[in-house]
Biotite code that builds the C-alpha atoms (Angstrom):
import biotite.structure as struc

atoms = struc.array([
    struc.Atom([-0.089, -0.101, 0.150], chain_id="A", res_id=1, res_name="MET", atom_name="CA", element="C"),
    struc.Atom([2.961, 2.360, 0.866], chain_id="A", res_id=2, res_name="GLY", atom_name="CA", element="C"),
    struc.Atom([4.241, 1.702, -2.583], chain_id="A", res_id=3, res_name="ILE", atom_name="CA", element="C"),
    struc.Atom([1.459, 2.809, -4.495], chain_id="A", res_id=4, res_name="LEU", atom_name="CA", element="C"),
    struc.Atom([1.177, 5.990, -2.419], chain_id="A", res_id=5, res_name="LEU", atom_name="CA", element="C"),
    struc.Atom([4.688, 7.139, -3.189], chain_id="A", res_id=6, res_name="THR", atom_name="CA", element="C"),
    struc.Atom([4.461, 6.350, -6.924], chain_id="A", res_id=7, res_name="GLY", atom_name="CA", element="C"),
    struc.Atom([1.271, 8.704, -6.872], chain_id="A", res_id=8, res_name="GLY", atom_name="CA", element="C"),
    struc.Atom([3.021, 11.430, -5.321], chain_id="A", res_id=9, res_name="GLU", atom_name="CA", element="C"),
    struc.Atom([6.008, 11.170, -7.438], chain_id="A", res_id=10, res_name="ALA", atom_name="CA", element="C"),
    struc.Atom([3.905, 11.570, -10.417], chain_id="A", res_id=11, res_name="ALA", atom_name="CA", element="C"),
    struc.Atom([1.923, 14.385, -9.007], chain_id="A", res_id=12, res_name="ALA", atom_name="CA", element="C"),
    struc.Atom([5.089, 16.087, -8.173], chain_id="A", res_id=13, res_name="GLY", atom_name="CA", element="C"),
    struc.Atom([6.314, 16.179, -11.724], chain_id="A", res_id=14, res_name="ALA", atom_name="CA", element="C"),
    struc.Atom([3.186, 17.330, -13.156], chain_id="A", res_id=15, res_name="GLY", atom_name="CA", element="C"),
    struc.Atom([3.412, 20.339, -10.514], chain_id="A", res_id=16, res_name="GLY", atom_name="CA", element="C"),
    struc.Atom([7.332, 20.794, -11.786], chain_id="A", res_id=17, res_name="GLY", atom_name="CA", element="C"),
    struc.Atom([5.967, 21.123, -15.471], chain_id="A", res_id=18, res_name="ILE", atom_name="CA", element="C"),
    struc.Atom([3.124, 23.559, -14.189], chain_id="A", res_id=19, res_name="ILE", atom_name="CA", element="C"),
    struc.Atom([5.672, 25.640, -12.570], chain_id="A", res_id=20, res_name="MET", atom_name="CA", element="C"),
    struc.Atom([7.890, 25.785, -15.705], chain_id="A", res_id=21, res_name="ILE", atom_name="CA", element="C"),
    struc.Atom([5.154, 26.958, -17.714], chain_id="A", res_id=22, res_name="VAL", atom_name="CA", element="C"),
    struc.Atom([4.160, 29.754, -15.289], chain_id="A", res_id=23, res_name="TYR", atom_name="CA", element="C"),
    struc.Atom([7.725, 30.829, -15.372], chain_id="A", res_id=24, res_name="LEU", atom_name="CA", element="C"),
    struc.Atom([7.888, 30.746, -19.117], chain_id="A", res_id=25, res_name="VAL", atom_name="CA", element="C"),
    struc.Atom([4.496, 32.745, -19.259], chain_id="A", res_id=26, res_name="LEU", atom_name="CA", element="C"),
    struc.Atom([5.821, 35.393, -16.644], chain_id="A", res_id=27, res_name="ILE", atom_name="CA", element="C"),
    struc.Atom([8.982, 35.733, -18.741], chain_id="A", res_id=28, res_name="GLY", atom_name="CA", element="C"),
    struc.Atom([7.007, 36.187, -21.886], chain_id="A", res_id=29, res_name="ALA", atom_name="CA", element="C"),
    struc.Atom([4.866, 39.042, -19.838], chain_id="A", res_id=30, res_name="PHE", atom_name="CA", element="C"),
    struc.Atom([7.812, 40.812, -19.073], chain_id="A", res_id=31, res_name="PHE", atom_name="CA", element="C"),
    struc.Atom([9.419, 40.479, -22.525], chain_id="A", res_id=32, res_name="TYR", atom_name="CA", element="C"),
    struc.Atom([6.237, 42.067, -24.498], chain_id="A", res_id=33, res_name="PHE", atom_name="CA", element="C"),
    struc.Atom([4.944, 44.440, -21.762], chain_id="A", res_id=34, res_name="PHE", atom_name="CA", element="C"),
    struc.Atom([8.040, 45.879, -20.358], chain_id="A", res_id=35, res_name="MET", atom_name="CA", element="C"),
    struc.Atom([11.376, 44.999, -22.319], chain_id="A", res_id=36, res_name="ILE", atom_name="CA", element="C"),
    struc.Atom([10.076, 45.125, -26.057], chain_id="A", res_id=37, res_name="ARG", atom_name="CA", element="C"),
    struc.Atom([8.522, 48.659, -25.794], chain_id="A", res_id=38, res_name="PRO", atom_name="CA", element="C"),
    struc.Atom([11.400, 50.229, -23.788], chain_id="A", res_id=39, res_name="GLN", atom_name="CA", element="C"),
    struc.Atom([13.908, 48.966, -26.731], chain_id="A", res_id=40, res_name="LYS", atom_name="CA", element="C"),
    struc.Atom([11.471, 50.433, -29.393], chain_id="A", res_id=41, res_name="LYS", atom_name="CA", element="C"),
    struc.Atom([11.518, 53.731, -27.417], chain_id="A", res_id=42, res_name="GLU", atom_name="CA", element="C"),
    struc.Atom([15.555, 53.719, -27.389], chain_id="A", res_id=43, res_name="GLN", atom_name="CA", element="C"),
    struc.Atom([15.588, 52.916, -31.028], chain_id="A", res_id=44, res_name="LYS", atom_name="CA", element="C"),
    struc.Atom([13.286, 55.760, -31.951], chain_id="A", res_id=45, res_name="LYS", atom_name="CA", element="C"),
    struc.Atom([15.309, 58.452, -29.610], chain_id="A", res_id=46, res_name="MET", atom_name="CA", element="C"),
    struc.Atom([18.484, 57.130, -31.442], chain_id="A", res_id=47, res_name="ALA", atom_name="CA", element="C"),
    struc.Atom([16.930, 57.704, -34.835], chain_id="A", res_id=48, res_name="ALA", atom_name="CA", element="C"),
    struc.Atom([15.451, 61.050, -33.735], chain_id="A", res_id=49, res_name="MET", atom_name="CA", element="C"),
    struc.Atom([19.042, 62.090, -32.282], chain_id="A", res_id=50, res_name="LEU", atom_name="CA", element="C"),
    struc.Atom([20.766, 60.807, -35.475], chain_id="A", res_id=51, res_name="SER", atom_name="CA", element="C"),
    struc.Atom([18.801, 63.230, -37.745], chain_id="A", res_id=52, res_name="THR", atom_name="CA", element="C"),
    struc.Atom([19.689, 66.127, -35.608], chain_id="A", res_id=53, res_name="LEU", atom_name="CA", element="C"),
    struc.Atom([20.738, 69.293, -38.158], chain_id="A", res_id=54, res_name="GLU", atom_name="CA", element="C"),
    struc.Atom([21.882, 72.791, -37.686], chain_id="A", res_id=55, res_name="VAL", atom_name="CA", element="C"),
    struc.Atom([18.959, 75.168, -37.172], chain_id="A", res_id=56, res_name="GLY", atom_name="CA", element="C"),
    struc.Atom([16.605, 72.605, -35.928], chain_id="A", res_id=57, res_name="ASP", atom_name="CA", element="C"),
    struc.Atom([14.325, 73.718, -32.791], chain_id="A", res_id=58, res_name="CYS", atom_name="CA", element="C"),
    struc.Atom([14.686, 71.305, -29.931], chain_id="A", res_id=59, res_name="VAL", atom_name="CA", element="C"),
    struc.Atom([12.977, 71.016, -26.299], chain_id="A", res_id=60, res_name="LEU", atom_name="CA", element="C"),
    struc.Atom([15.672, 69.661, -23.893], chain_id="A", res_id=61, res_name="THR", atom_name="CA", element="C"),
    struc.Atom([14.694, 67.308, -20.683], chain_id="A", res_id=62, res_name="SER", atom_name="CA", element="C"),
    struc.Atom([14.988, 70.454, -18.699], chain_id="A", res_id=63, res_name="SER", atom_name="CA", element="C"),
    struc.Atom([12.185, 72.148, -20.730], chain_id="A", res_id=64, res_name="GLY", atom_name="CA", element="C"),
    struc.Atom([14.065, 74.862, -22.489], chain_id="A", res_id=65, res_name="PHE", atom_name="CA", element="C"),
    struc.Atom([13.403, 75.329, -26.094], chain_id="A", res_id=66, res_name="TYR", atom_name="CA", element="C"),
    struc.Atom([16.420, 76.382, -28.274], chain_id="A", res_id=67, res_name="GLY", atom_name="CA", element="C"),
    struc.Atom([18.108, 76.289, -31.764], chain_id="A", res_id=68, res_name="ILE", atom_name="CA", element="C"),
    struc.Atom([20.955, 73.969, -32.337], chain_id="A", res_id=69, res_name="ILE", atom_name="CA", element="C"),
    struc.Atom([23.722, 76.037, -33.915], chain_id="A", res_id=70, res_name="ILE", atom_name="CA", element="C"),
    struc.Atom([26.605, 73.237, -33.965], chain_id="A", res_id=71, res_name="ASP", atom_name="CA", element="C"),
    struc.Atom([26.941, 69.605, -33.610], chain_id="A", res_id=72, res_name="ILE", atom_name="CA", element="C"),
    struc.Atom([29.689, 67.549, -32.743], chain_id="A", res_id=73, res_name="THR", atom_name="CA", element="C"),
    struc.Atom([29.601, 63.364, -32.158], chain_id="A", res_id=74, res_name="ASP", atom_name="CA", element="C"),
    struc.Atom([28.146, 63.452, -28.721], chain_id="A", res_id=75, res_name="ASP", atom_name="CA", element="C"),
    struc.Atom([27.396, 67.227, -27.929], chain_id="A", res_id=76, res_name="THR", atom_name="CA", element="C"),
    struc.Atom([25.348, 69.896, -29.501], chain_id="A", res_id=77, res_name="VAL", atom_name="CA", element="C"),
    struc.Atom([25.395, 73.738, -28.773], chain_id="A", res_id=78, res_name="ILE", atom_name="CA", element="C"),
    struc.Atom([21.841, 75.111, -28.431], chain_id="A", res_id=79, res_name="VAL", atom_name="CA", element="C"),
    struc.Atom([21.157, 78.620, -28.514], chain_id="A", res_id=80, res_name="GLU", atom_name="CA", element="C"),
    struc.Atom([18.377, 79.708, -25.945], chain_id="A", res_id=81, res_name="PHE", atom_name="CA", element="C"),
    struc.Atom([16.132, 82.816, -26.363], chain_id="A", res_id=82, res_name="GLY", atom_name="CA", element="C"),
    struc.Atom([16.194, 85.869, -28.160], chain_id="A", res_id=83, res_name="ASN", atom_name="CA", element="C"),
    struc.Atom([19.779, 86.669, -26.824], chain_id="A", res_id=84, res_name="ASN", atom_name="CA", element="C"),
    struc.Atom([22.281, 85.404, -29.209], chain_id="A", res_id=85, res_name="LYS", atom_name="CA", element="C"),
    struc.Atom([24.760, 85.432, -26.558], chain_id="A", res_id=86, res_name="ASN", atom_name="CA", element="C"),
    struc.Atom([23.018, 82.357, -24.650], chain_id="A", res_id=87, res_name="CYS", atom_name="CA", element="C"),
    struc.Atom([24.875, 79.417, -26.268], chain_id="A", res_id=88, res_name="ARG", atom_name="CA", element="C"),
    struc.Atom([25.126, 76.437, -24.137], chain_id="A", res_id=89, res_name="ILE", atom_name="CA", element="C"),
    struc.Atom([26.848, 73.088, -24.997], chain_id="A", res_id=90, res_name="PRO", atom_name="CA", element="C"),
    struc.Atom([24.988, 69.938, -23.907], chain_id="A", res_id=91, res_name="MET", atom_name="CA", element="C"),
    struc.Atom([24.997, 66.387, -24.437], chain_id="A", res_id=92, res_name="GLN", atom_name="CA", element="C"),
    struc.Atom([22.671, 64.785, -27.137], chain_id="A", res_id=93, res_name="LYS", atom_name="CA", element="C"),
    struc.Atom([21.117, 62.804, -24.855], chain_id="A", res_id=94, res_name="SER", atom_name="CA", element="C"),
    struc.Atom([19.500, 65.861, -23.148], chain_id="A", res_id=95, res_name="ALA", atom_name="CA", element="C"),
    struc.Atom([17.265, 66.482, -26.023], chain_id="A", res_id=96, res_name="ILE", atom_name="CA", element="C"),
    struc.Atom([13.759, 65.153, -25.633], chain_id="A", res_id=97, res_name="ALA", atom_name="CA", element="C"),
    struc.Atom([12.032, 66.414, -28.828], chain_id="A", res_id=98, res_name="GLN", atom_name="CA", element="C"),
    struc.Atom([13.097, 67.820, -32.096], chain_id="A", res_id=99, res_name="VAL", atom_name="CA", element="C"),
    struc.Atom([11.286, 70.245, -34.711], chain_id="A", res_id=100, res_name="GLU", atom_name="CA", element="C"),
    struc.Atom([12.768, 70.373, -38.045], chain_id="A", res_id=101, res_name="LYS", atom_name="CA", element="C"),
    struc.Atom([13.460, 73.677, -39.419], chain_id="A", res_id=102, res_name="ALA", atom_name="CA", element="C"),
    struc.Atom([11.896, 72.738, -42.788], chain_id="A", res_id=103, res_name="ASP", atom_name="CA", element="C"),
    struc.Atom([8.528, 71.827, -41.017], chain_id="A", res_id=104, res_name="ALA", atom_name="CA", element="C"),
    struc.Atom([7.634, 75.503, -40.783], chain_id="A", res_id=105, res_name="GLU", atom_name="CA", element="C"),
])
């Protein structure tokens, strides 16, 4: 009698292990499709936006300032703010949140 109970418990334990693996796979798929994949899409979109920067584009910085790009290097840009032509600030490209092309006007 004890042998039959042990065999039944072993079979139930193996089935429970398979169900646990299925749950882990489902949770992993959930994280991928709802958290990781959208973040990668956003990063690609941001990289594409920053690669198309040109002199004369109007930009919105992450700090909320609007300015015009007057010079671009590899990883920095010089942005001119306001009507005062003496207010030129170098900043990293990653500080740019939004771009409005000069041609769009």
